[in-house]
C-alpha positions as CSV (number, residue, x, y, z in Angstrom):
1,M,115.0,116.3,118.1
2,M,111.5,116.4,118.5
3,E,109.6,119.6,117.6
4,L,107.6,121.4,120.1
5,G,104.2,119.9,118.7
6,Q,105.7,116.4,118.9
7,R,106.5,117.2,122.6
8,I,103.1,118.4,123.4
9,K,101.4,115.3,122.2
10,Q,103.9,113.1,123.7
11,A,103.0,114.9,127.1
12,R,99.5,114.8,126.4
13,E,99.6,110.9,125.7
14,Y,101.8,110.6,128.8
15,A,99.1,112.3,130.9
16,N,96.6,109.8,129.2
17,L,94.6,112.8,127.9
18,T,92.4,113.2,124.8
19,Q,93.1,116.7,122.8
20,K,89.5,117.5,124.2
21,E,90.4,117.0,127.7
22,L,93.6,118.6,127.6
23,A,92.0,121.8,126.1
24,V,89.6,121.9,128.8
25,K,92.0,121.7,131.8
26,V,94.1,124.4,130.0
27,G,91.3,126.6,128.7
28,L,91.5,126.2,124.8
29,S,89.5,124.5,122.5
30,Q,90.7,121.0,120.9
31,T,91.2,122.8,117.5
32,A,93.6,124.9,119.3
33,I,95.4,121.8,120.8
34,H,95.2,120.2,117.4
35,K,97.1,123.1,115.7
36,L,99.8,123.2,118.5
37,E,100.6,119.5,118.3
38,S,100.6,119.7,114.1
39,G,102.9,122.7,114.4
40,R,100.7,125.1,112.8
41,S,100.6,127.2,116.1
42,K,103.1,128.3,118.5
43,A,102.7,127.8,122.2
44,S,105.1,130.0,123.8
45,R,102.6,131.2,126.6
46,R,100.4,128.1,126.6
47,A,103.5,125.7,127.4
48,V,103.6,126.2,131.2
49,P,99.8,125.4,131.9
50,I,100.2,122.5,129.5
51,A,103.3,121.1,130.9
52,I,101.7,121.4,134.5
53,V,98.6,119.6,133.6
54,C,100.5,116.8,131.7
55,R,102.9,116.7,134.5
56,V,106.2,117.2,132.7
57,S,109.0,119.7,132.8
58,P,108.0,123.1,131.2
59,L,111.7,123.4,130.2
60,W,111.4,119.9,128.6
61,L,108.2,120.9,126.9
62,E,109.5,124.1,125.4
63,T,112.8,123.4,124.9
64,G,113.3,119.4,124.6
65,K,116.0,119.7,127.3
66,G,116.0,117.7,130.5
67,D,113.6,115.1,131.6
């Protein structure tokens, strides 16, 4: 099963966004997105905005369950 950071990266790529573009859309820095994707930071409160911007299910992004 994929880790949260891997799902964030997959969602970002699905939305055809760079780390910088995603960062701007969710109000974070590019470094913060990089840390989330690499697993060096947890995304608990950031998962829903990231999911919305990337057009994926927040449940899938947080847990890996569902579509």
